[in-house]
C-alpha angles and dihedrals in degrees: 000000000000090000093050092049094038092232138126115267089238089063091061103087124156091248099045107117110230097224105027098039105024102030095233116174130192093272092053090046089055091049090051090049092051092047091051093047092052096043097047099027093235136128120239121193125221089247090055090050091053090051093054109093101157141010092268088063090048092050092050093048095048092046091052093048096049095042 
């Protein structure tokens, strides 16, 4: 995730807001989605991507999909 977002790992906290704190745009969100789908062999919809605002949301979504 840090590589995709071009950030330090220490910046990636559960509460860091993707847009406000990390400067994520729609292209980066798409890259994150693709990376998650490949790593965890899951499918994420565009609506689910829009609903993810921080890493806590990502963790919950991935956990639900692989369960």
